[in-house]
C-alpha positions as CSV (number, residue, x, y, z in Angstrom):
1,M,-95.7,35.0,-58.0
2,T,-92.9,35.9,-60.5
3,D,-90.8,33.3,-62.2
4,A,-87.7,34.6,-60.4
5,W,-89.3,34.2,-57.0
6,R,-90.7,30.8,-57.9
7,S,-87.3,29.5,-59.1
8,W,-85.8,29.6,-55.5
9,N,-88.9,29.9,-53.3
10,G,-91.4,27.8,-55.0
11,P,-93.0,24.7,-53.5
12,A,-91.0,22.4,-55.7
13,R,-87.7,23.5,-54.2
14,L,-86.2,22.2,-50.9
15,H,-85.1,25.3,-49.1
16,G,-83.0,23.4,-46.6
17,I,-80.7,22.2,-49.4
18,D,-80.0,25.8,-50.4
19,L,-79.3,26.7,-46.8
20,A,-76.9,23.8,-46.5
21,R,-75.2,24.9,-49.7
22,A,-74.9,28.4,-48.3
23,L,-73.2,27.1,-45.2
24,A,-70.8,25.2,-47.4
25,V,-70.0,28.4,-49.4
26,F,-69.4,30.5,-46.3
27,G,-67.4,27.6,-44.7
28,M,-65.1,27.5,-47.7
29,L,-64.8,31.3,-47.6
30,A,-63.7,31.0,-44.0
31,A,-61.3,28.2,-44.7
32,H,-59.7,30.3,-47.5
33,L,-59.7,33.7,-45.9
34,L,-59.3,33.2,-42.2
35,T,-56.1,32.2,-40.4
36,I,-56.9,29.2,-38.3
37,E,-54.0,28.6,-35.9
38,E,-55.5,26.2,-33.3
39,P,-57.4,23.0,-33.7
40,F,-61.0,22.9,-32.6
41,S,-61.7,22.7,-28.9
42,L,-65.2,22.8,-27.5
43,S,-64.0,24.8,-24.5
44,D,-62.2,27.4,-26.6
45,P,-64.7,29.3,-28.8
46,P,-62.1,31.1,-30.9
47,T,-61.0,27.7,-32.2
48,W,-64.5,26.8,-33.4
49,V,-63.8,28.3,-36.8
50,D,-61.7,25.2,-37.3
51,L,-64.9,23.3,-38.0
52,V,-64.9,24.6,-41.5
53,N,-61.5,23.0,-42.3
54,G,-62.2,20.1,-44.6
55,R,-65.8,19.8,-43.5
56,S,-67.1,22.5,-45.8
57,S,-65.7,20.9,-48.9
58,I,-67.1,17.5,-47.8
59,L,-70.5,19.1,-47.3
60,F,-70.2,20.5,-50.8
61,A,-69.5,17.1,-52.2
62,T,-72.4,15.5,-50.3
63,L,-74.8,18.2,-51.5
64,A,-73.5,17.6,-55.1
65,G,-74.7,14.0,-54.7
66,V,-78.1,15.2,-53.5
67,S,-78.4,17.5,-56.5
68,I,-77.4,14.7,-58.9
69,A,-80.2,12.5,-57.5
70,L,-82.8,15.3,-57.7
71,M,-81.8,16.2,-61.3
72,T,-82.2,12.5,-62.2
73,G,-85.6,11.8,-60.7
74,G,-85.3,12.0,-56.9
75,R,-87.1,9.0,-55.4
76,M,-88.0,7.7,-58.8
77,P,-84.8,7.5,-60.9
78,H,-85.2,8.3,-64.5
79,R,-85.4,5.3,-66.9
80,G,-85.2,4.8,-70.7
81,A,-84.9,7.8,-72.9
82,R,-85.2,10.2,-70.0
83,L,-82.3,8.5,-68.3
84,R,-80.1,8.8,-71.4
85,V,-80.9,12.5,-71.7
86,S,-80.2,13.0,-68.0
87,R,-76.9,11.2,-68.2
88,R,-75.7,13.2,-71.2
89,R,-76.7,16.5,-69.6
90,L,-74.9,15.5,-66.5
91,A,-71.8,14.6,-68.5
92,V,-71.9,18.1,-70.2
93,R,-72.1,19.6,-66.7
94,A,-69.1,17.5,-65.6
95,V,-66.9,18.7,-68.5
96,V,-67.9,22.3,-68.1
97,L,-67.2,22.2,-64.3
98,W,-63.8,20.6,-64.9
99,A,-63.0,23.3,-67.5
100,I,-64.0,26.1,-65.2
101,G,-61.9,24.6,-62.5
102,M,-58.8,24.5,-64.7
103,L,-59.4,28.2,-65.7
104,L,-59.7,29.2,-62.0
105,T,-56.5,27.4,-61.2
106,Q,-54.7,29.5,-63.8
107,T,-55.5,32.6,-61.7
108,G,-52.9,31.6,-59.3
109,V,-55.2,32.2,-56.3
110,P,-53.6,29.9,-53.6
111,I,-56.5,27.5,-53.0
112,Y,-57.1,24.0,-54.2
113,V,-60.0,24.5,-56.6
114,I,-62.6,21.8,-56.2
115,L,-64.3,22.0,-59.6
116,Q,-61.9,19.6,-61.4
117,A,-62.7,16.9,-58.8
118,Y,-66.4,17.8,-59.2
119,G,-66.2,17.1,-62.9
120,I,-64.6,13.7,-62.4
121,L,-67.0,12.8,-59.6
122,F,-70.0,13.7,-61.8
123,L,-68.7,11.4,-64.5
124,L,-68.2,8.6,-61.9
125,A,-71.7,9.0,-60.8
126,L,-73.2,8.4,-64.2
127,P,-73.3,4.5,-64.0
128,L,-75.0,4.8,-60.5
129,L,-78.1,6.8,-61.5
130,T,-80.5,3.9,-61.5
131,L,-79.5,2.5,-58.2
132,S,-81.8,2.6,-55.1
133,A,-81.0,4.5,-52.0
134,G,-80.1,1.3,-50.1
135,V,-77.6,0.1,-52.8
136,L,-76.1,3.6,-52.9
137,W,-75.6,3.6,-49.2
138,V,-73.8,0.2,-49.4
139,I,-71.4,1.6,-52.1
140,A,-70.8,4.8,-50.2
141,A,-70.0,3.0,-46.9
142,S,-67.8,0.4,-48.7
143,V,-65.7,3.1,-50.4
144,A,-65.5,5.2,-47.1
145,L,-64.3,2.2,-45.2
146,V,-61.8,0.7,-47.7
147,V,-60.3,3.6,-49.7
148,P,-58.6,5.3,-46.6
149,W,-56.4,2.2,-46.4
150,V,-55.4,2.4,-50.0
151,L,-55.1,6.2,-50.4
152,P,-51.7,6.5,-48.6
153,F,-50.2,4.1,-51.2
154,L,-51.8,5.9,-54.1
155,E,-50.3,9.2,-52.9
156,E,-46.8,7.7,-52.8
157,L,-46.9,6.6,-56.4
158,P,-44.1,8.2,-58.5
159,L,-46.6,9.6,-61.0
160,W,-47.1,12.6,-58.7
161,T,-43.5,13.8,-59.0
162,G,-42.1,16.5,-61.2
163,D,-43.9,19.0,-63.4
164,A,-46.0,16.3,-65.0
165,G,-47.0,15.1,-61.5
166,Q,-48.0,18.6,-60.5
167,M,-50.0,19.0,-63.6
168,L,-51.8,15.7,-63.0
169,F,-52.5,16.8,-59.4
170,F,-54.4,19.9,-60.7
171,V,-56.0,18.2,-63.7
172,T,-57.6,15.5,-61.4
173,G,-58.3,17.9,-58.5
174,W,-56.3,15.4,-56.3
175,A,-56.6,17.7,-53.3
176,Y,-60.0,16.1,-53.2
177,P,-59.0,12.6,-54.4
178,F,-61.9,11.1,-56.4
179,P,-61.4,7.5,-55.3
180,L,-62.4,8.5,-51.8
181,W,-64.6,11.5,-52.4
182,I,-67.0,9.6,-54.6
183,A,-68.2,8.1,-51.2
184,F,-69.5,11.6,-50.2
185,V,-71.2,12.1,-53.6
186,V,-72.8,8.6,-53.5
187,A,-74.0,9.2,-49.9
188,G,-75.6,12.4,-51.1
189,M,-77.2,10.6,-54.0
190,S,-78.7,8.1,-51.6
191,L,-80.1,10.9,-49.5
192,G,-81.6,12.4,-52.7
193,R,-83.3,9.1,-53.5
194,T,-85.3,9.3,-50.3
195,D,-88.3,11.6,-49.5
196,L,-86.4,14.6,-48.1
197,R,-89.7,16.5,-47.8
198,C,-90.9,14.1,-45.1
199,A,-90.3,15.4,-41.5
200,S,-89.5,11.9,-40.2
201,V,-86.9,11.4,-42.9
202,Q,-85.3,14.7,-42.1
203,V,-85.1,13.7,-38.5
204,M,-83.5,10.4,-39.4
205,V,-81.0,12.2,-41.7
206,F,-80.0,14.6,-38.8
207,A,-79.8,11.8,-36.2
208,G,-77.9,9.5,-38.5
209,G,-75.4,12.3,-39.3
210,V,-74.9,13.1,-35.6
211,A,-74.4,9.4,-34.8
212,A,-71.7,9.1,-37.5
213,A,-70.0,12.3,-36.4
214,V,-69.9,11.1,-32.8
215,L,-68.7,7.6,-33.9
216,G,-65.9,9.3,-35.9
217,G,-65.0,11.4,-32.9
218,V,-64.8,8.4,-30.6
219,L,-62.7,6.6,-33.1
220,G,-60.4,9.5,-33.2
221,I,-60.0,9.6,-29.4
222,L,-59.2,5.9,-29.4
223,V,-56.6,6.4,-32.2
224,D,-55.0,9.2,-30.3
225,A,-55.0,7.2,-27.0
226,A,-53.3,4.3,-28.7
227,G,-50.6,6.6,-30.1
228,I,-51.3,5.6,-33.6
229,S,-51.7,9.1,-34.9
230,Q,-48.1,9.9,-33.9
231,E,-46.5,7.0,-35.7
232,G,-46.2,8.5,-39.2
233,T,-46.9,5.1,-40.8
234,P,-49.5,4.0,-43.4
235,L,-51.7,2.9,-40.5
236,A,-51.6,6.3,-39.0
237,S,-52.4,7.9,-42.4
238,A,-55.3,5.5,-42.9
239,L,-56.8,6.3,-39.5
240,D,-56.1,10.1,-39.6
241,G,-58.7,12.5,-38.5
242,A,-57.0,15.8,-39.7
243,A,-58.7,17.9,-42.3
244,H,-58.1,16.9,-45.9
245,S,-56.1,13.8,-44.6
246,G,-58.5,11.3,-46.2
247,G,-58.2,9.1,-43.1
248,L,-61.0,7.0,-41.8
249,V,-61.6,9.2,-38.8
250,E,-62.0,12.2,-41.0
251,V,-64.2,10.4,-43.5
252,V,-66.6,9.1,-40.8
253,S,-66.7,12.2,-38.6
254,S,-66.8,14.9,-41.4
255,G,-69.1,12.8,-43.6
256,G,-71.5,12.5,-40.6
257,F,-71.1,16.2,-40.0
258,A,-72.2,16.9,-43.6
259,V,-75.3,14.7,-43.3
260,A,-76.2,16.2,-39.9
261,V,-75.9,19.7,-41.3
262,L,-78.2,18.8,-44.2
263,G,-80.8,17.3,-41.8
264,A,-80.7,20.3,-39.5
265,C,-81.1,22.7,-42.5
266,L,-84.1,20.8,-43.8
267,L,-85.7,20.8,-40.4
268,M,-85.0,24.5,-39.9
269,C,-86.6,25.4,-43.2
270,R,-89.8,23.7,-42.3
271,T,-90.3,26.6,-39.9
272,P,-90.8,30.3,-40.5
273,L,-87.0,30.6,-40.0
274,T,-86.7,29.8,-43.7
275,W,-87.7,33.4,-44.5
276,I,-85.3,34.8,-42.0
277,V,-82.4,33.0,-43.7
278,A,-83.7,33.7,-47.2
279,P,-80.6,35.8,-48.1
280,M,-78.4,32.8,-47.2
281,R,-80.7,30.5,-49.2
282,A,-80.2,32.9,-52.2
283,V,-76.4,32.2,-51.9
284,G,-77.1,28.5,-51.7
285,S,-79.3,28.6,-54.8
286,M,-76.3,29.7,-56.9
287,P,-73.2,28.0,-55.3
288,L,-71.3,27.8,-58.6
289,T,-71.7,31.6,-59.1
290,A,-70.7,32.3,-55.5
291,Y,-67.6,30.0,-55.7
292,V,-66.3,31.2,-59.0
293,G,-67.1,34.8,-58.0
294,Q,-65.0,34.4,-54.9
295,V,-62.0,33.3,-56.7
296,L,-62.2,35.9,-59.5
297,V,-62.7,38.8,-57.0
298,W,-59.8,37.5,-54.9
299,A,-57.6,37.5,-58.0
300,V,-58.6,41.0,-59.0
301,V,-58.1,42.5,-55.5
302,A,-54.8,40.7,-55.0
303,L,-53.4,41.9,-58.3
304,A,-54.5,45.4,-57.6
305,I,-52.9,45.5,-54.1
306,F,-50.0,43.1,-54.3
307,D,-49.4,42.7,-58.0
308,T,-49.6,39.0,-57.5
309,T,-52.3,36.5,-56.6
310,T,-50.2,33.9,-54.9
311,D,-49.5,35.5,-51.4
312,L,-52.0,33.8,-49.2
313,G,-50.8,35.2,-45.9
314,A,-50.8,38.8,-47.2
315,F,-54.3,38.4,-48.6
316,R,-55.6,36.9,-45.4
317,D,-54.1,39.8,-43.4
318,L,-56.5,42.2,-45.3
319,G,-59.3,40.7,-43.2
320,L,-61.7,40.5,-46.1
321,F,-63.8,37.5,-45.0
322,W,-66.8,39.5,-43.9
323,W,-66.6,41.8,-46.9
324,F,-66.6,38.7,-49.2
325,S,-69.5,37.2,-47.3
326,A,-71.5,40.3,-47.3
327,G,-70.8,40.8,-51.0
328,A,-72.0,37.3,-51.8
329,V,-75.2,37.8,-49.8
330,I,-76.0,41.1,-51.4
331,F,-75.3,40.0,-55.0
332,C,-77.0,36.6,-54.8
333,T,-80.0,38.0,-53.0
334,A,-80.5,40.8,-55.6
335,W,-80.0,38.4,-58.5
336,A,-82.3,35.8,-57.0
337,V,-85.1,38.3,-56.4
338,F,-84.9,40.0,-59.8
339,R,-83.6,37.2,-62.1
340,G,-84.0,33.9,-60.2
341,Q,-81.5,31.2,-61.1
342,G,-77.9,32.2,-60.7
343,P,-76.0,33.4,-63.8
344,L,-73.6,30.5,-64.1
345,E,-76.2,28.0,-63.0
346,S,-78.5,29.3,-65.7
347,A,-75.8,29.3,-68.3
348,L,-74.8,25.7,-67.4
349,A,-78.4,24.5,-67.6
350,L,-78.9,26.3,-70.9
351,L,-75.8,24.8,-72.4
352,S,-76.7,21.3,-71.3
353,R,-80.2,21.6,-72.8
354,R,-78.8,23.0,-76.0
355,L,-76.2,20.3,-76.4
356,V,-78.6,17.5,-75.3
357,P,-82.1,18.8,-76.3
358,R,-85.3,17.3,-75.0
359,D,-88.0,19.8,-74.5
360,D,-90.1,17.8,-72.1
361,L,-87.2,17.8,-69.6
362,D,-86.5,21.5,-69.6
363,R,-88.9,22.6,-66.9
364,A,-87.8,19.8,-64.5
365,D,-84.2,20.9,-65.0
366,R,-85.0,24.5,-64.1
367,V,-86.8,23.5,-60.9
368,V,-84.3,21.2,-59.3
369,T,-80.9,22.8,-60.3
Protein backbone atom coordinates (compact mmCIF):
# COMPACT_ATOMS: atom_id res chain seq x y z
CA MET A 1 0.00 0.00 0.00
CA THR A 2 1.51 3.31 -1.09
CA ASP A 3 1.67 6.37 1.15
CA ALA A 4 -0.61 8.24 -1.26
CA TRP A 5 -3.27 5.52 -1.04
CA ARG A 6 -2.96 5.24 2.71
CA SER A 7 -3.34 9.01 3.19
CA TRP A 8 -7.00 8.94 2.06
CA ASN A 9 -7.94 5.26 2.15
CA GLY A 10 -6.05 3.97 5.15
CA PRO A 11 -7.79 2.51 8.21
CA ALA A 12 -7.03 5.64 10.27
CA ARG A 13 -9.26 7.79 8.06
CA LEU A 14 -13.03 8.09 8.37
CA HIS A 15 -14.24 7.80 4.78
CA GLY A 16 -17.68 9.14 5.62
CA ILE A 17 -16.27 12.53 6.63
CA ASP A 18 -14.58 12.88 3.25
CA LEU A 19 -17.82 11.93 1.50
CA ALA A 20 -19.74 14.53 3.51
CA ARG A 21 -17.12 17.15 2.65
CA ALA A 22 -17.49 16.28 -1.02
CA LEU A 23 -21.24 16.79 -0.82
CA ALA A 24 -20.58 20.19 0.76
CA VAL A 25 -18.17 21.07 -2.06
CA PHE A 26 -20.64 20.08 -4.78
CA GLY A 27 -23.48 21.75 -2.90
CA MET A 28 -21.60 25.04 -2.81
CA LEU A 29 -20.75 24.65 -6.50
CA ALA A 30 -24.45 24.21 -7.23
CA ALA A 31 -25.39 27.19 -5.08
CA HIS A 32 -22.84 29.34 -6.91
CA LEU A 33 -23.30 28.13 -10.48
CA LEU A 34 -26.96 27.16 -10.80
CA THR A 35 -29.88 29.54 -11.01
CA ILE A 36 -32.37 28.48 -8.36
CA GLU A 37 -35.63 30.32 -8.96
CA GLU A 38 -38.11 28.43 -6.80
CA PRO A 39 -37.99 27.39 -3.13
CA PHE A 40 -37.78 23.71 -2.28
CA SER A 41 -40.97 21.71 -2.66
CA LEU A 42 -41.09 17.97 -2.03
CA SER A 43 -43.68 17.56 -4.79
CA ASP A 44 -41.65 19.49 -7.39
CA PRO A 45 -38.30 17.73 -8.15
CA PRO A 46 -36.80 20.65 -10.15
CA THR A 47 -36.84 22.70 -6.96
CA TRP A 48 -34.88 20.13 -4.96
CA VAL A 49 -31.62 21.83 -5.89
CA ASP A 50 -32.70 24.56 -3.46
CA LEU A 51 -31.56 22.17 -0.71
CA VAL A 52 -27.99 23.35 -1.31
CA ASN A 53 -28.79 26.98 -0.50
CA GLY A 54 -27.32 27.78 2.89
CA ARG A 55 -27.17 24.13 3.91
CA SER A 56 -23.94 23.39 2.04
CA SER A 57 -22.01 26.11 3.85
CA ILE A 58 -23.47 25.05 7.20
CA LEU A 59 -22.39 21.48 6.43
CA PHE A 60 -18.92 22.82 5.69
CA ALA A 61 -18.80 24.64 9.04
CA THR A 62 -20.01 21.58 10.94
CA LEU A 63 -17.40 19.39 9.27
CA ALA A 64 -14.74 21.98 10.08
CA GLY A 65 -15.61 21.46 13.73
CA VAL A 66 -15.30 17.70 13.32
CA SER A 67 -11.85 18.18 11.75
CA ILE A 68 -10.75 20.48 14.56
CA ALA A 69 -11.73 17.83 17.10
CA LEU A 70 -9.92 15.07 15.20
CA MET A 71 -6.79 17.17 14.80
CA THR A 72 -6.71 17.79 18.53
CA GLY A 73 -7.18 14.28 19.87
CA GLY A 74 -10.66 13.08 18.89
CA ARG A 75 -12.25 11.34 21.89
CA MET A 76 -9.18 12.12 24.03
CA PRO A 77 -8.47 15.86 23.75
CA HIS A 78 -4.80 16.79 23.77
CA ARG A 79 -3.35 18.00 27.04
CA GLY A 80 -0.20 19.72 28.21
CA ALA A 81 2.56 20.37 25.68
CA ARG A 82 0.67 18.51 22.96
CA LEU A 83 -2.32 20.79 23.45
CA ARG A 84 -0.14 23.90 23.23
CA VAL A 85 1.36 22.72 19.97
CA SER A 86 -2.05 21.81 18.56
CA ARG A 87 -3.46 25.21 19.50
CA ARG A 88 -0.59 27.06 17.85
CA ARG A 89 -0.82 24.98 14.71
CA LEU A 90 -4.56 25.57 14.55
CA ALA A 91 -3.94 29.29 14.97
CA VAL A 92 -1.52 29.19 12.03
CA ARG A 93 -4.16 27.46 9.93
CA ALA A 94 -6.71 30.10 10.96
CA VAL A 95 -4.51 32.99 9.85
CA VAL A 96 -3.62 31.32 6.55
CA LEU A 97 -7.25 30.48 5.77
CA TRP A 98 -8.26 34.07 6.50
CA ALA A 99 -5.49 35.38 4.22
CA ILE A 100 -6.47 33.02 1.39
CA GLY A 101 -10.06 34.16 1.78
CA MET A 102 -9.06 37.81 1.47
CA LEU A 103 -7.04 37.04 -1.66
CA LEU A 104 -9.94 35.15 -3.23
CA THR A 105 -12.24 38.08 -2.48
CA GLN A 106 -9.92 40.28 -4.53
CA THR A 107 -10.67 38.20 -7.65
CA GLY A 108 -14.07 39.86 -7.80
CA VAL A 109 -15.85 36.53 -8.28
CA PRO A 110 -19.40 37.31 -7.08
CA ILE A 111 -19.65 34.89 -4.18
CA TYR A 112 -19.26 35.36 -0.46
CA VAL A 113 -15.97 33.63 0.28
CA ILE A 114 -16.29 31.59 3.46
CA LEU A 115 -12.60 31.35 4.38
CA GLN A 116 -12.37 34.63 6.30
CA ALA A 117 -15.14 33.40 8.56
CA TYR A 118 -13.36 30.05 8.82
CA GLY A 119 -10.22 31.75 10.07
CA ILE A 120 -12.12 33.60 12.78
CA LEU A 121 -14.11 30.51 13.74
CA PHE A 122 -10.91 28.48 14.10
CA LEU A 123 -9.53 31.11 16.48
CA LEU A 124 -12.76 31.12 18.49
CA ALA A 125 -12.50 27.34 18.82
CA LEU A 126 -9.06 27.48 20.46
CA PRO A 127 -10.28 27.94 24.07
CA LEU A 128 -12.74 25.05 23.65
CA LEU A 129 -10.32 22.29 22.68
CA THR A 130 -10.22 20.61 26.09
CA LEU A 131 -13.98 20.46 26.62
CA SER A 132 -15.97 17.25 26.56
CA ALA A 133 -18.59 16.38 23.97
CA GLY A 134 -21.41 17.09 26.42
CA VAL A 135 -20.17 20.55 27.32
CA LEU A 136 -19.59 21.37 23.66
CA TRP A 137 -23.17 20.37 22.84
CA VAL A 138 -24.47 22.68 25.57
CA ILE A 139 -22.43 25.58 24.16
CA ALA A 140 -23.53 24.87 20.59
CA ALA A 141 -27.20 24.63 21.55
CA SER A 142 -27.04 27.77 23.70
CA VAL A 143 -25.48 29.82 20.90
CA ALA A 144 -27.92 28.41 18.33
CA LEU A 145 -30.93 29.30 20.46
CA VAL A 146 -29.79 32.74 21.67
CA VAL A 147 -27.81 34.42 18.89
CA PRO A 148 -30.64 34.42 16.26
CA TRP A 149 -32.45 36.86 18.57
CA VAL A 150 -29.40 39.12 18.79
CA LEU A 151 -28.19 38.92 15.20
CA PRO A 152 -30.82 41.28 13.67
CA PHE A 153 -29.67 44.04 16.02
CA LEU A 154 -26.00 43.38 15.28
CA GLU A 155 -26.67 43.68 11.58
CA GLU A 156 -28.38 47.04 12.05
CA LEU A 157 -25.34 48.60 13.71
CA PRO A 158 -23.94 51.66 11.89
CA LEU A 159 -20.49 50.09 11.66
CA TRP A 160 -21.63 48.22 8.52
CA THR A 161 -22.28 51.41 6.53
CA GLY A 162 -20.00 53.06 4.01
CA ASP A 163 -16.77 51.81 2.50
CA ALA A 164 -15.35 50.99 5.92
CA GLY A 165 -18.42 48.93 6.71
CA GLN A 166 -18.13 47.04 3.45
CA MET A 167 -14.48 46.31 4.15
CA LEU A 168 -15.37 45.09 7.65
CA PHE A 169 -18.02 42.83 6.11
CA PHE A 170 -15.44 41.11 3.92
CA VAL A 171 -12.67 41.06 6.54
CA THR A 172 -14.92 39.26 9.01
CA GLY A 173 -16.70 37.09 6.44
CA TRP A 174 -19.95 38.43 7.85
CA ALA A 175 -22.02 36.65 5.21
CA TYR A 176 -21.39 33.79 7.65
CA PRO A 177 -21.58 35.76 10.92
CA PHE A 178 -19.19 34.18 13.40
CA PRO A 179 -21.25 34.89 16.56
CA LEU A 180 -23.82 32.46 15.16
CA TRP A 181 -21.72 30.15 13.01
CA ILE A 182 -19.53 29.16 15.91
CA ALA A 183 -22.54 27.06 16.96
CA PHE A 184 -22.10 24.83 13.90
CA VAL A 185 -18.36 24.52 14.45
CA VAL A 186 -18.80 23.65 18.12
CA ALA A 187 -21.50 21.11 17.25
CA GLY A 188 -19.02 19.52 14.86
CA MET A 189 -16.35 19.53 17.56
CA SER A 190 -18.76 17.71 19.86
CA LEU A 191 -19.33 15.07 17.19
CA GLY A 192 -15.59 14.74 16.73
CA ARG A 193 -15.17 14.09 20.45
CA THR A 194 -17.37 10.97 20.17
CA ASP A 195 -16.51 7.58 18.70
CA LEU A 196 -17.53 8.23 15.11
CA ARG A 197 -16.24 4.79 14.10
CA CYS A 198 -18.92 3.08 16.17
CA ALA A 199 -22.00 2.02 14.19
CA SER A 200 -24.40 2.86 17.03
CA VAL A 201 -22.92 6.35 17.32
CA GLN A 202 -23.28 6.84 13.58
CA VAL A 203 -26.93 5.81 13.77
CA MET A 204 -27.51 8.24 16.65
CA VAL A 205 -25.82 11.04 14.72
CA PHE A 206 -28.06 10.39 11.73
CA ALA A 207 -31.23 10.05 13.80
CA GLY A 208 -30.44 13.13 15.88
CA GLY A 209 -29.80 15.18 12.76
CA VAL A 210 -33.06 14.06 11.16
CA ALA A 211 -34.96 14.86 14.36
CA ALA A 212 -33.48 18.38 14.50
CA ALA A 213 -34.21 18.97 10.81
CA VAL A 214 -37.82 17.84 11.26
CA LEU A 215 -38.16 20.00 14.39
CA GLY A 216 -36.90 23.00 12.44
CA GLY A 217 -39.32 22.26 9.62
CA VAL A 218 -42.26 22.02 12.01
CA LEU A 219 -41.21 25.25 13.68
CA GLY A 220 -41.07 26.90 10.26
CA ILE A 221 -44.59 25.73 9.46
CA LEU A 222 -45.84 27.17 12.75
CA VAL A 223 -44.08 30.48 12.10
CA ASP A 224 -45.62 30.72 8.63
CA ALA A 225 -49.06 29.77 9.94
CA ALA A 226 -48.85 32.52 12.54
CA GLY A 227 -47.93 35.05 9.85
CA ILE A 228 -44.76 36.01 11.71
CA SER A 229 -42.54 35.47 8.67
CA GLN A 230 -44.43 38.22 6.83
CA GLU A 231 -44.08 40.91 9.48
CA GLY A 232 -40.64 42.27 8.62
CA THR A 233 -39.89 42.77 12.31
CA PRO A 234 -36.95 41.68 14.51
CA LEU A 235 -39.16 38.78 15.63
CA ALA A 236 -39.61 37.65 12.03
CA SER A 237 -35.87 37.92 11.42
CA ALA A 238 -35.06 35.96 14.57
CA LEU A 239 -37.37 33.12 13.53
CA ASP A 240 -36.58 33.18 9.81
CA GLY A 241 -36.00 29.95 7.95
CA ALA A 242 -34.64 31.36 4.69
CA ALA A 243 -31.16 30.42 3.53
CA HIS A 244 -28.42 32.59 5.06
CA SER A 245 -30.98 34.39 7.23
CA GLY A 246 -29.46 33.29 10.52
CA GLY A 247 -32.95 32.78 11.90
CA LEU A 248 -33.79 30.13 14.45
CA VAL A 249 -35.70 27.98 11.96
CA GLU A 250 -32.74 27.94 9.58
CA VAL A 251 -30.26 27.21 12.36
CA VAL A 252 -32.21 24.24 13.72
CA SER A 253 -33.32 22.75 10.41
CA SER A 254 -30.12 23.30 8.43
CA GLY A 255 -27.91 22.42 11.38
CA GLY A 256 -29.86 19.19 11.78
CA PHE A 257 -29.58 18.58 8.06
CA ALA A 258 -25.77 18.87 8.28
CA VAL A 259 -25.58 16.41 11.17
CA ALA A 260 -27.90 13.97 9.37
CA VAL A 261 -25.78 14.14 6.20
CA LEU A 262 -22.66 13.34 8.21
CA GLY A 263 -24.37 10.39 9.90
CA ALA A 264 -25.67 9.07 6.57
CA CYS A 265 -22.23 9.35 4.96
CA LEU A 266 -20.55 7.57 7.85
CA LEU A 267 -23.07 4.74 7.63
CA MET A 268 -22.78 4.49 3.85
CA CYS A 269 -19.01 4.25 4.03
CA ARG A 270 -19.25 1.24 6.35
CA THR A 271 -20.43 -0.67 3.26
CA PRO A 272 -18.73 -1.51 -0.06
CA LEU A 273 -20.34 1.65 -1.42
CA THR A 274 -17.36 3.50 0.00
CA TRP A 275 -15.32 2.27 -2.99
CA ILE A 276 -17.98 3.28 -5.50
CA VAL A 277 -17.93 6.84 -4.15
CA ALA A 278 -14.12 6.91 -3.92
CA PRO A 279 -13.80 9.69 -6.54
CA MET A 280 -16.14 11.84 -4.46
CA ARG A 281 -14.18 10.99 -1.33
CA ALA A 282 -11.06 12.16 -3.13
CA VAL A 283 -12.69 15.57 -3.56
CA GLY A 284 -13.67 15.57 0.09
CA SER A 285 -10.14 14.71 1.15
CA MET A 286 -8.95 18.07 -0.23
CA PRO A 287 -11.83 20.52 0.24
CA LEU A 288 -9.59 23.59 0.48
CA THR A 289 -7.98 22.75 -2.85
CA ALA A 290 -11.37 22.14 -4.45
CA TYR A 291 -12.86 25.36 -3.06
CA VAL A 292 -9.93 27.61 -3.98
CA GLY A 293 -9.59 25.94 -7.37
CA GLN A 294 -13.26 26.61 -8.11
CA VAL A 295 -12.88 30.32 -7.47
CA LEU A 296 -9.63 30.67 -9.42
CA VAL A 297 -10.93 28.76 -12.46
CA TRP A 298 -14.11 30.85 -12.33
CA ALA A 299 -12.04 34.05 -12.36
CA VAL A 300 -9.87 32.91 -15.28
CA VAL A 301 -12.81 31.72 -17.40
CA ALA A 302 -14.89 34.82 -16.68
CA LEU A 303 -12.02 37.14 -17.58
CA ALA A 304 -11.35 35.25 -20.79
CA ILE A 305 -14.97 35.34 -21.93
CA PHE A 306 -16.47 38.49 -20.42
CA ASP A 307 -13.39 40.54 -19.51
CA THR A 308 -14.83 40.80 -16.01
CA THR A 309 -15.31 38.42 -13.11
CA THR A 310 -18.31 40.12 -11.54
CA ASP A 311 -21.24 39.19 -13.82
CA LEU A 312 -22.89 36.32 -11.95
CA GLY A 313 -25.88 35.93 -14.27
CA ALA A 314 -23.77 35.75 -17.42
CA PHE A 315 -21.44 33.22 -15.87
CA ARG A 316 -24.30 31.03 -14.69
CA ASP A 317 -25.77 31.14 -18.19
CA LEU A 318 -22.67 29.32 -19.45
CA GLY A 319 -23.96 26.18 -17.71
CA LEU A 320 -20.60 25.16 -16.31
CA PHE A 321 -21.74 23.40 -13.13
CA TRP A 322 -21.24 19.89 -14.48
CA TRP A 323 -17.93 20.84 -16.08
CA PHE A 324 -16.68 22.28 -12.79
CA SER A 325 -17.88 19.20 -10.91
CA ALA A 326 -16.29 16.79 -13.36
CA GLY A 327 -13.07 18.77 -13.31
CA ALA A 328 -12.94 18.64 -9.52
CA VAL A 329 -13.53 14.88 -9.49
CA ILE A 330 -10.89 14.17 -12.16
CA PHE A 331 -8.23 16.44 -10.68
CA CYS A 332 -8.76 15.41 -7.05
CA THR A 333 -8.95 11.70 -7.84
CA ALA A 334 -5.76 11.78 -9.90
CA TRP A 335 -3.96 13.80 -7.25
CA ALA A 336 -5.18 11.56 -4.42
CA VAL A 337 -4.14 8.38 -6.23
CA PHE A 338 -0.67 9.57 -7.19
CA ARG A 339 0.19 12.13 -4.52
CA GLY A 340 -2.19 11.61 -1.62
CA GLN A 341 -2.96 14.71 0.45
CA GLY A 342 -4.27 17.67 -1.54
CA PRO A 343 -1.77 20.35 -2.60
CA LEU A 344 -3.15 23.16 -0.45
CA GLU A 345 -3.87 20.82 2.44
CA SER A 346 -0.30 19.54 2.28
CA ALA A 347 1.13 23.05 2.09
CA LEU A 348 -0.99 24.20 5.03
CA ALA A 349 0.03 21.21 7.14
CA LEU A 350 3.70 21.71 6.25
CA LEU A 351 3.57 25.40 7.10
CA SER A 352 1.92 24.77 10.46
CA ARG A 353 4.54 22.13 11.29
CA ARG A 354 7.41 24.39 10.24
CA LEU A 355 6.14 27.37 12.23
CA VAL A 356 5.20 25.23 15.23
CA PRO A 357 7.64 22.30 15.14
CA ARG A 358 7.12 19.14 17.15
CA ASP A 359 8.30 15.99 15.40
CA ASP A 360 6.21 13.53 17.39
CA LEU A 361 2.99 15.19 16.18
CA ASP A 362 3.71 15.20 12.46
CA ARG A 363 2.41 11.74 11.63
CA ALA A 364 -0.86 12.31 13.50
CA ASP A 365 -1.39 15.60 11.66
CA ARG A 366 -0.95 13.93 8.26
CA VAL A 367 -3.45 11.20 9.13
CA VAL A 368 -6.38 13.28 10.33
CA THR A 369 -6.20 16.39 8.12
